[in-house]
N, C-alpha and C positions, 0 to 999 in steps of 0.2 A: 504494500500500500504506500502511496506517495505521501510526502510530508503534508501538502495542503489537504489531502483527504483525511489524514489522521487528525489534523488540526480541527477540521469541520466536525468530525465524529466526536472528538473530545469536547468541543464547544457544545454540541447538542446534548452530550451526556451531562455536562455541567449545568446546562439550562434545565434539563429535566430533573436533575437532582435538586436544584434550587426551587423549582416549582413544587416538587414533592415535599420539600421541607416547609415551604410557605403554607401549603395546603394542610400539612400536619399541624402546624402551629395554629392556623385558623380554626380547624375543627377541634383541636385540643382546648383552645380558649372557649369556644362555643359549648363544648361538653362541660367544662369547668363552671361556666356561668349557669348552665342548666342545673347542675348539681347543687348550687348554692341554695336552692329552694327545697331541698330534701327535708323530710320530716313527716310527721303525722298530719294528714289533711284535716282541716277543721270540719267537723260534722255539722250538717244542717238539715233542716226539714223546711221546705218552702212550697208554695202553691205553684204548680205547673200550669201554664195557660190551658193546655188541652186536656188535662187529666186529674186535676186536683192535687192534694198534697203528695210530695215525693221526698225521699231522703237520699243522701249520698250513698248510704249503705245499700239501698235497693239497687243502685246502679253497679256498685262494685261487687255485688254478689255474683254477677255474671262474668267477672274478670275485669281487666283494666278499663278505665273510662277516661275520655278526654272531657274536661270541664272547660268550656270555651266562654270567656268573658268578651262581650262585644257590645256595640251600640248602633242604633239605627242611623246615626249621623256620621259614622266612621267609614270613609271610602275604602280603607284597606280591609275592613271586615267584609264589605260587600264583595270584594274580589274573590273571596273563598266561600261565600255562602253556599254555592251549589255543591262544592266538595264536602263541606260540613254536613249539608243536608243528606248527601249520599251515605256518608259514614253513619249518620244518625239512624238510617233505615236498618243498619246492621247492629244497632244497639250499643255503639261504642261512644256516644257523644251525649252530653247534656249541656245545653247552652244557657248562659245567663246574660240577659240584656240589662246593662247598667246605664244610668243617666239617659234613659230613652223615653221618659214620660210614663204615663199610666198604662195599665194592662191593655186597655182598649186600643191605645196608640200602637203598642207593640204588636198586638194581634192583627190590627189593620195592615201594618207594614208587612208582617209575615204572609198574610193573605195576598196582598198586592204583588209580592215577589214570588208567590207560589211555593213557599217554603213550609215544610212540615216538621222541621227539627224540634225536638222537645225543648221548651223554653221556659225559664223562670224570669220574671221581671223583678230585678233587685232594687231595693231602695238604698243600697249602699252597705247594708249589713254584711252580706256574704262577701262582697268585694273587699270590704274592710278586713274581714277575717283572713282572707287570702293575701292581703297586702297588694292588691291590684291598683296600679297607678296609671296604666295606659291600656288601651285596647287596640288590636286584639291581644289577649293574653290567654294562653292555654296551659292547663295543668293536666299532666297524665298521672292518674291515681290508680295504684294497683289494687288487687283483691283484698289486701290487708289494710287498705285505707292510707297507705303511705304515698306521698308525692314522690314520683320517680323522675319527672321532668317538668320544667317550667319553660314555656316558649313565649317569647315576646315577638310580636309581628306575625309574619306569614310563613309557616313551616312547609307549606305545600302538602299535597295528598300523600306522597310517598314518605316524606319526613314524618308526618303524623302517624301513618300506618306503621312505619318502622319503630317509632317510639312506643306505640301501643303493643306491638309484638314484643319488644325488648322488656317492657314492664311486666309482661306475663312470665318472663324467664329470669329476671334479675333477682 
């Protein structure tokens, strides 16, 4: 192999090595930030829009659940409503609308958007227990009621599915 070819090969190798290192650092920091929220999930019982009183324990009996805090005025929340609605049909999601008005306002919003995800309208009590300061925020709670992941922003469908799967086996 000639010297210029070896140089190019070595350059590509170093670039890939650096990219791998940067990605490892990025995902390591994200994992560390997610793990800061670990602990026992605050238990609650609240009125669900569609079905009456529900508790967190009812949802975690079936396995890990994503508790999704959102608001009707949040544009980032809207971007993932369809994905959250799909996951909810599988029984893995409970959504909590915060700072979104009265129950009738949230019900009208869900109806207008054709969303069927199970929703609690929070007056700030549940969000306060979980320390939620921004939406969307998602907590993955395992069967034993422990918070395994806290996600700020948009995790995407596969990111959320992976964390639900991981919470089952951690």
